[in-house]
ChimeraX commands (.cxc) that place a marker at each C-alpha (Angstrom):
marker #1 position 13.00,0.73,5.66 radius 0.5
marker #1 position 9.12,-0.92,6.36 radius 0.5
marker #1 position 7.66,-3.33,4.84 radius 0.5
marker #1 position 4.66,-2.58,2.61 radius 0.5
marker #1 position 2.58,-4.49,4.80 radius 0.5
marker #1 position 3.63,-2.23,8.06 radius 0.5
marker #1 position 2.41,0.81,6.39 radius 0.5
marker #1 position -0.73,-0.78,5.24 radius 0.5
marker #1 position -1.44,-1.47,8.74 radius 0.5
marker #1 position 0.15,2.45,10.29 radius 0.5
marker #1 position -2.39,3.94,7.18 radius 0.5
marker #1 position -5.07,1.70,8.47 radius 0.5
marker #1 position -5.06,2.76,12.05 radius 0.5
marker #1 position -4.83,6.52,10.80 radius 0.5
marker #1 position -8.34,5.83,9.12 radius 0.5
marker #1 position -9.88,4.45,12.05 radius 0.5
marker #1 position -8.33,6.98,13.91 radius 0.5
marker #1 position -9.79,9.91,12.15 radius 0.5
marker #1 position -10.88,12.74,14.67 radius 0.5
marker #1 position -11.21,10.59,17.41 radius 0.5
marker #1 position -9.13,8.36,19.55 radius 0.5
marker #1 position -8.14,5.00,17.43 radius 0.5
marker #1 position -9.19,1.95,19.70 radius 0.5
marker #1 position -6.94,-1.16,19.13 radius 0.5
marker #1 position -9.69,-3.69,19.03 radius 0.5
marker #1 position -11.42,-1.92,16.10 radius 0.5
marker #1 position -8.03,-1.45,14.30 radius 0.5
marker #1 position -7.28,-4.92,14.07 radius 0.5
marker #1 position -10.92,-6.12,13.37 radius 0.5
marker #1 position -10.57,-3.91,10.39 radius 0.5
marker #1 position -6.73,-4.78,9.36 radius 0.5
marker #1 position -7.74,-8.94,10.40 radius 0.5
marker #1 position -10.44,-8.49,7.32 radius 0.5
marker #1 position -7.60,-8.96,4.80 radius 0.5
marker #1 position -6.66,-12.48,4.42 radius 0.5
marker #1 position -2.71,-11.64,3.71 radius 0.5
marker #1 position -2.60,-9.82,7.18 radius 0.5
marker #1 position -4.80,-12.38,8.77 radius 0.5
marker #1 position -1.36,-14.95,7.47 radius 0.5
marker #1 position 0.93,-12.81,9.62 radius 0.5
marker #1 position -1.77,-11.88,12.56 radius 0.5
marker #1 position 0.85,-12.24,15.80 radius 0.5
marker #1 position 3.28,-9.38,13.61 radius 0.5
marker #1 position 0.20,-7.11,12.59 radius 0.5
marker #1 position -1.04,-6.79,16.25 radius 0.5
marker #1 position 2.31,-6.03,17.47 radius 0.5
marker #1 position 2.70,-3.48,14.88 radius 0.5
marker #1 position -1.17,-1.99,15.13 radius 0.5
marker #1 position -0.35,-1.58,18.88 radius 0.5
marker #1 position 2.53,0.29,18.51 radius 0.5
marker #1 position 0.79,2.18,15.66 radius 0.5
marker #1 position -2.18,3.29,17.88 radius 0.5
marker #1 position 0.10,4.07,20.84 radius 0.5
marker #1 position 2.17,6.29,18.47 radius 0.5
marker #1 position -1.05,7.64,16.56 radius 0.5
marker #1 position -2.79,8.65,19.60 radius 0.5
marker #1 position 0.09,10.68,20.41 radius 0.5
marker #1 position 0.20,12.96,17.17 radius 0.5
marker #1 position -1.07,16.31,17.16 radius 0.5
marker #1 position -4.36,16.27,15.18 radius 0.5
marker #1 position -2.89,18.11,12.23 radius 0.5
marker #1 position 0.27,16.30,12.27 radius 0.5
marker #1 position -2.64,12.97,11.73 radius 0.5
marker #1 position -4.04,14.92,8.56 radius 0.5
marker #1 position -0.57,15.59,6.95 radius 0.5
marker #1 position -0.07,11.84,7.22 radius 0.5
marker #1 position -2.96,10.90,5.81 radius 0.5
marker #1 position -3.18,13.27,2.99 radius 0.5
marker #1 position 0.48,11.93,2.11 radius 0.5
marker #1 position -0.12,8.69,2.83 radius 0.5
marker #1 position 2.83,6.07,2.52 radius 0.5
marker #1 position 6.14,7.82,2.34 radius 0.5
marker #1 position 8.83,6.84,-0.10 radius 0.5
marker #1 position 11.48,6.18,2.81 radius 0.5
marker #1 position 13.65,3.85,0.29 radius 0.5
marker #1 position 14.31,6.85,-1.79 radius 0.5
marker #1 position 14.35,9.52,0.68 radius 0.5
marker #1 position 17.09,8.20,2.74 radius 0.5
marker #1 position 18.78,6.98,-0.76 radius 0.5
marker #1 position 18.42,10.41,-1.99 radius 0.5
marker #1 position 20.11,11.38,1.40 radius 0.5
marker #1 position 22.84,8.74,1.97 radius 0.5
marker #1 position 25.50,11.14,0.80 radius 0.5
marker #1 position 24.30,13.81,3.22 radius 0.5
marker #1 position 23.97,11.29,6.01 radius 0.5
marker #1 position 27.28,9.68,5.49 radius 0.5
marker #1 position 29.43,13.37,5.88 radius 0.5
marker #1 position 27.03,14.22,9.01 radius 0.5
marker #1 position 27.95,10.44,10.69 radius 0.5
marker #1 position 31.53,10.86,9.58 radius 0.5
marker #1 position 31.21,7.94,7.98 radius 0.5
marker #1 position 32.62,6.45,4.46 radius 0.5
marker #1 position 28.83,5.20,2.85 radius 0.5
marker #1 position 25.61,5.24,3.75 radius 0.5
marker #1 position 23.28,1.87,2.41 radius 0.5
marker #1 position 19.88,2.23,2.67 radius 0.5
marker #1 position 17.67,-1.48,2.16 radius 0.5
marker #1 position 13.97,-2.00,2.01 radius 0.5
marker #1 position 13.61,-4.66,5.43 radius 0.5
marker #1 position 12.47,-7.32,2.78 radius 0.5
marker #1 position 15.58,-6.84,0.44 radius 0.5
marker #1 position 16.70,-10.40,0.62 radius 0.5
marker #1 position 20.54,-9.08,-0.53 radius 0.5
marker #1 position 20.90,-6.10,2.34 radius 0.5
marker #1 position 23.66,-6.02,4.52 radius 0.5
marker #1 position 22.37,-6.16,8.05 radius 0.5
marker #1 position 24.21,-7.76,10.69 radius 0.5
marker #1 position 22.79,-6.32,13.47 radius 0.5
marker #1 position 19.25,-7.91,12.41 radius 0.5
marker #1 position 17.60,-4.38,12.51 radius 0.5
marker #1 position 15.41,-4.47,9.51 radius 0.5
marker #1 position 12.70,-6.73,11.23 radius 0.5
marker #1 position 12.43,-3.55,13.65 radius 0.5
marker #1 position 11.99,-0.80,10.85 radius 0.5
marker #1 position 8.32,0.78,11.06 radius 0.5
marker #1 position 6.42,3.11,9.15 radius 0.5
marker #1 position 8.02,7.16,9.98 radius 0.5
marker #1 position 10.94,4.93,12.05 radius 0.5
marker #1 position 13.56,3.46,10.12 radius 0.5
marker #1 position 15.49,0.66,11.32 radius 0.5
marker #1 position 19.49,1.92,11.53 radius 0.5
marker #1 position 22.58,-0.17,12.08 radius 0.5
marker #1 position 25.50,2.05,12.15 radius 0.5
marker #1 position 29.37,0.50,11.84 radius 0.5
marker link #1:1,2 radius 0.2
marker link #1:2,3 radius 0.2
marker link #1:3,4 radius 0.2
marker link #1:4,5 radius 0.2
marker link #1:5,6 radius 0.2
marker link #1:6,7 radius 0.2
marker link #1:7,8 radius 0.2
marker link #1:8,9 radius 0.2
marker link #1:9,10 radius 0.2
marker link #1:10,11 radius 0.2
marker link #1:11,12 radius 0.2
marker link #1:12,13 radius 0.2
marker link #1:13,14 radius 0.2
marker link #1:14,15 radius 0.2
marker link #1:15,16 radius 0.2
marker link #1:16,17 radius 0.2
marker link #1:17,18 radius 0.2
marker link #1:18,19 radius 0.2
marker link #1:19,20 radius 0.2
marker link #1:20,21 radius 0.2
marker link #1:21,22 radius 0.2
marker link #1:22,23 radius 0.2
marker link #1:23,24 radius 0.2
marker link #1:24,25 radius 0.2
marker link #1:25,26 radius 0.2
marker link #1:26,27 radius 0.2
marker link #1:27,28 radius 0.2
marker link #1:28,29 radius 0.2
marker link #1:29,30 radius 0.2
marker link #1:30,31 radius 0.2
marker link #1:31,32 radius 0.2
marker link #1:32,33 radius 0.2
marker link #1:33,34 radius 0.2
marker link #1:34,35 radius 0.2
marker link #1:35,36 radius 0.2
marker link #1:36,37 radius 0.2
marker link #1:37,38 radius 0.2
marker link #1:38,39 radius 0.2
marker link #1:39,40 radius 0.2
marker link #1:40,41 radius 0.2
marker link #1:41,42 radius 0.2
marker link #1:42,43 radius 0.2
marker link #1:43,44 radius 0.2
marker link #1:44,45 radius 0.2
marker link #1:45,46 radius 0.2
marker link #1:46,47 radius 0.2
marker link #1:47,48 radius 0.2
marker link #1:48,49 radius 0.2
marker link #1:49,50 radius 0.2
marker link #1:50,51 radius 0.2
marker link #1:51,52 radius 0.2
marker link #1:52,53 radius 0.2
marker link #1:53,54 radius 0.2
marker link #1:54,55 radius 0.2
marker link #1:55,56 radius 0.2
marker link #1:56,57 radius 0.2
marker link #1:57,58 radius 0.2
marker link #1:58,59 radius 0.2
marker link #1:59,60 radius 0.2
marker link #1:60,61 radius 0.2
marker link #1:61,62 radius 0.2
marker link #1:62,63 radius 0.2
marker link #1:63,64 radius 0.2
marker link #1:64,65 radius 0.2
marker link #1:65,66 radius 0.2
marker link #1:66,67 radius 0.2
marker link #1:67,68 radius 0.2
marker link #1:68,69 radius 0.2
marker link #1:69,70 radius 0.2
marker link #1:70,71 radius 0.2
marker link #1:71,72 radius 0.2
marker link #1:72,73 radius 0.2
marker link #1:73,74 radius 0.2
marker link #1:74,75 radius 0.2
marker link #1:75,76 radius 0.2
marker link #1:76,77 radius 0.2
marker link #1:77,78 radius 0.2
marker link #1:78,79 radius 0.2
marker link #1:79,80 radius 0.2
marker link #1:80,81 radius 0.2
marker link #1:81,82 radius 0.2
marker link #1:82,83 radius 0.2
marker link #1:83,84 radius 0.2
marker link #1:84,85 radius 0.2
marker link #1:85,86 radius 0.2
marker link #1:86,87 radius 0.2
marker link #1:87,88 radius 0.2
marker link #1:88,89 radius 0.2
marker link #1:89,90 radius 0.2
marker link #1:90,91 radius 0.2
marker link #1:91,92 radius 0.2
marker link #1:92,93 radius 0.2
marker link #1:93,94 radius 0.2
marker link #1:94,95 radius 0.2
marker link #1:95,96 radius 0.2
marker link #1:96,97 radius 0.2
marker link #1:97,98 radius 0.2
marker link #1:98,99 radius 0.2
marker link #1:99,100 radius 0.2
marker link #1:100,101 radius 0.2
marker link #1:101,102 radius 0.2
marker link #1:102,103 radius 0.2
marker link #1:103,104 radius 0.2
marker link #1:104,105 radius 0.2
marker link #1:105,106 radius 0.2
marker link #1:106,107 radius 0.2
marker link #1:107,108 radius 0.2
marker link #1:108,109 radius 0.2
marker link #1:109,110 radius 0.2
marker link #1:110,111 radius 0.2
marker link #1:111,112 radius 0.2
marker link #1:112,113 radius 0.2
marker link #1:113,114 radius 0.2
marker link #1:114,115 radius 0.2
marker link #1:115,116 radius 0.2
marker link #1:116,117 radius 0.2
marker link #1:117,118 radius 0.2
marker link #1:118,119 radius 0.2
marker link #1:119,120 radius 0.2
marker link #1:120,121 radius 0.2
marker link #1:121,122 radius 0.2
marker link #1:122,123 radius 0.2
marker link #1:123,124 radius 0.2
view
């Protein structure tokens, strides 16, 4: 699942998009005011660009709902659904990891692709 900094970027884009179409320049100005975000400027810019497109395509009601919910605890949601997912996928076990978990099993190197509302999935 996506790391906390990615959620912070996504939620900032949602804030900027409230009642209007988000502009990447405005989003980047807002995000880059945080020193820890400046340290990973390239990754932040790439994610912000994706988030602006993603959020621009959402119906207004869904944008509002996501703002109300804030950061979704995808890690726990998916861990709680692991048995169901294993049955549906016809596999023995489903493992769920945070993108930044150093002990994660990720031979497909999918973890960096995780984004808010879009966890990275590796099926073996």
